[in-house]
C-alpha positions in Angstrom: 40.8 79.2 53.6 40.0 75.7 52.2 42.4 76.2 49.2 45.2 77.2 51.6 44.7 74.1 53.9 44.6 71.9 50.7 47.8 73.4 49.5 49.7 73.1 52.8 48.6 69.4 53.2 50.0 68.8 49.7 53.4 70.4 50.5 53.7 68.3 53.8 52.8 65.1 51.8 55.4 65.9 49.2 58.0 66.4 51.9 57.2 63.1 53.6 57.4 61.2 50.4 60.9 62.9 49.5 62.2 62.1 53.0 61.1 58.4 52.7 62.6 58.2 49.1 66.0 59.5 50.4 65.9 57.0 53.3 65.2 54.2 51.0 68.1 55.3 48.6 70.6 55.2 51.6 69.5 51.9 53.3 71.9 49.7 51.3 75.1 51.8 51.9 77.1 51.3 55.3 77.0 54.5 57.5 80.7 55.2 57.8 80.0 58.7 59.2 82.6 60.2 56.9 85.4 57.9 58.0 87.4 55.7 55.9 87.1 52.0 56.3 90.1 50.5 58.2 89.5 47.1 56.4 90.1 49.0 53.1 93.3 50.4 54.3 94.6 47.1 55.3 93.6 45.6 52.0 95.5 48.4 50.2 98.6 47.7 52.3 98.4 43.9 51.2 97.9 44.6 47.5 100.9 46.9 47.6 103.4 44.4 49.1 102.1 41.7 46.9 102.8 43.9 43.8 106.3 44.7 45.4 107.0 40.9 45.6 105.9 40.2 42.0 104.4 37.1 40.6 107.6 34.8 40.6 107.2 33.9 44.4 104.6 31.1 45.0 102.8 30.1 47.9 103.1 33.6 49.6 100.6 34.6 52.2 100.2 38.3 53.2 98.1 39.4 56.2 97.9 43.1 57.3 97.6 43.4 61.1 94.3 44.7 62.6 94.4 48.5 63.1 93.2 50.0 66.5 89.3 50.2 66.1 89.4 53.6 67.8 91.4 55.0 64.9 89.7 57.5 62.7 90.7 58.8 59.3 88.6 61.0 56.9 87.0 59.2 53.9 89.4 59.4 50.9 87.6 60.5 47.9 90.4 59.3 45.5 92.6 56.2 45.2 94.8 55.5 48.3 98.4 55.8 47.6 100.8 53.1 49.1 104.6 52.8 49.7 106.1 49.4 50.3 109.6 48.3 50.4 110.8 44.8 49.6 111.5 42.4 52.6 115.0 42.2 53.7 116.8 38.8 54.6 114.7 36.8 56.9 112.2 39.7 57.5 108.7 38.3 58.4 106.8 41.7 58.7 106.9 44.8 56.6 105.5 48.3 57.3 103.5 49.5 54.3 102.7 53.3 54.3 99.0 54.0 53.1 98.0 57.6 52.6 95.3 59.7 51.0 96.4 62.3 48.4 93.6 64.5 49.0 93.5 64.6 52.7 96.6 64.8 54.7 96.5 61.5 56.6 99.1 58.6 56.3 99.1 55.3 58.2 101.9 52.7 58.7 100.1 49.1 58.4 102.2 46.1 59.5 101.9 43.2 57.0 102.8 39.7 58.0 104.6 37.5 55.4 104.2 33.7 55.4 105.1 31.2 52.7 104.5 27.5 52.0 107.6 25.3 51.7 108.5 21.8 51.2 110.2 20.3 54.4 112.1 17.1 54.8 110.9 15.2 57.9 112.8 12.3 59.5 111.0 9.0 59.2 113.3 7.2 61.5 115.8 8.2 64.1 119.4 8.5 62.9 122.7 8.6 64.8 125.5 11.2 64.5 127.6 10.7 61.4 125.1 8.4 59.8 124.3 9.1 56.0 120.8 10.0 55.0 118.9 8.7 51.9 115.5 9.4 50.2 113.9 6.5 52.2 114.9 8.1 55.5 112.7 11.2 55.1 109.2 12.3 54.0 108.4 15.6 52.1 105.8 17.8 54.0 104.2 21.0 53.3 104.6 23.7 56.0 103.7 27.3 56.1 106.5 29.3 57.7 107.1 33.1 58.6 109.0 35.0 55.9 110.0 34.3 52.4 113.0 31.8 53.1 113.1 28.6 55.0 115.8 27.3 57.4 114.8 23.6 56.6 116.0 21.4 53.9 113.3 20.9 51.2 114.8 18.7 48.5 115.8 15.0 48.7 118.8 15.9 46.4 120.3 18.0 49.1 121.0 14.9 51.2 123.6 13.6 48.7 127.1 13.4 50.3 125.7 14.6 53.7 125.8 13.2 57.2 123.9 13.8 60.3 125.8 16.4 62.4 124.0 15.1 65.5 121.3 12.5 66.5 118.0 13.1 64.9 114.8 11.7 66.2 111.9 10.5 64.2 109.6 13.3 63.2 112.5 16.0 63.2 112.3 18.7 60.5 115.7 18.7 58.9 117.5 22.1 59.1 120.6 22.9 57.1 122.8 23.0 60.2 121.7 19.4 61.1 123.7 18.2 58.3 127.5 18.2 57.5 129.3 17.3 54.3 130.5 13.7 54.1 134.4 13.2 54.0 135.7 12.3 50.5 139.3 11.9 51.9 140.5 11.0 55.4 143.9 11.9 56.9 146.4 9.2 56.4 144.5 7.8 53.4 146.4 6.8 50.3 145.0 8.9 47.4 145.7 9.5 43.7 147.1 12.8 42.8 146.0 14.1 39.4 147.8 16.7 37.5 146.7 18.2 34.1 148.9 20.3 31.9 148.9 20.9 28.1 146.0 18.3 27.6 148.0 15.6 29.3 147.0 14.2 32.7 149.6 12.7 35.0 148.7 10.6 38.0 150.9 9.6 41.0 150.4 8.1 44.4 149.9 10.2 47.4 149.2 10.3 51.0 146.5 12.7 52.4 147.8 14.9 55.3 144.2 16.2 56.3 140.6 15.3 56.0 138.6 16.9 53.1 135.1 17.2 52.0 134.2 17.7 48.3 136.0 20.5 46.7 137.9 21.3 49.9 141.6 22.1 49.7 144.1 19.8 51.6 147.9 19.1 51.7 149.1 15.8 50.4 152.5 14.1 50.0 153.5 12.8 46.6 154.9 9.3 47.6 157.2 9.2 44.5 159.0 12.5 45.2 158.1 12.9 48.9 157.2 16.5 48.1 154.3 18.0 49.9 151.9 19.8 47.7 148.3 21.3 48.0 145.3 20.2 46.0 141.4 19.9 46.0 139.4 16.9 46.8 137.8 16.0 43.6 136.2 12.6 44.2 136.6 9.8 46.5 140.4 9.2 46.8 141.4 11.6 44.1 143.1 15.0 44.8 143.4 17.5 41.9 146.7 19.4 42.0 147.1 22.6 40.1 150.6 23.6 38.9 
């Protein structure tokens, strides 16, 4: 009987040691209860969209929307599969499909797109029709939704541009806030330039309409009084094609 009791105690002791060992081995791992981490699903969606965008676009920030915490999907033993289409136009959010190949579940994860841009900001107020120069603006960094910006980002883009409307100090310049400066005004005396066979002929003319750079307009040849059509080439010069 003493031997049987000793044997029984040894078996119980071994079971206790084994249970403690298993508890220690699993202490460092999160208990997901057999469900896949939703944060891992979101991260997979972000990686898929970034791969779709490529490396040429700089300053892009991607942020997958939080998923409903009540959502449960079975843990995927293999690599998650993803499908992401490229953003279209001014799209600021893309749905990325994340699925598990071994278990039939699939989730559409919304991913927000933001990008850093240079933006020209007015350093002083200007009136309608006033020309703008580099000293009138400052260049600021701004993170905007989507991959394109409605704002003017380069000082070079102010060349031959006028304010379409009054602009207050601190205004971020949009493309529609500017208009092309007139190279030629109606009633202005201009020079008509015609090239043919390597020879250029010039004649005085009268502009019959306003025109910005490279805009077509009708002009009258003051020598022949004939009305022709040409393109505003530079200040006071209209290029006529025969």
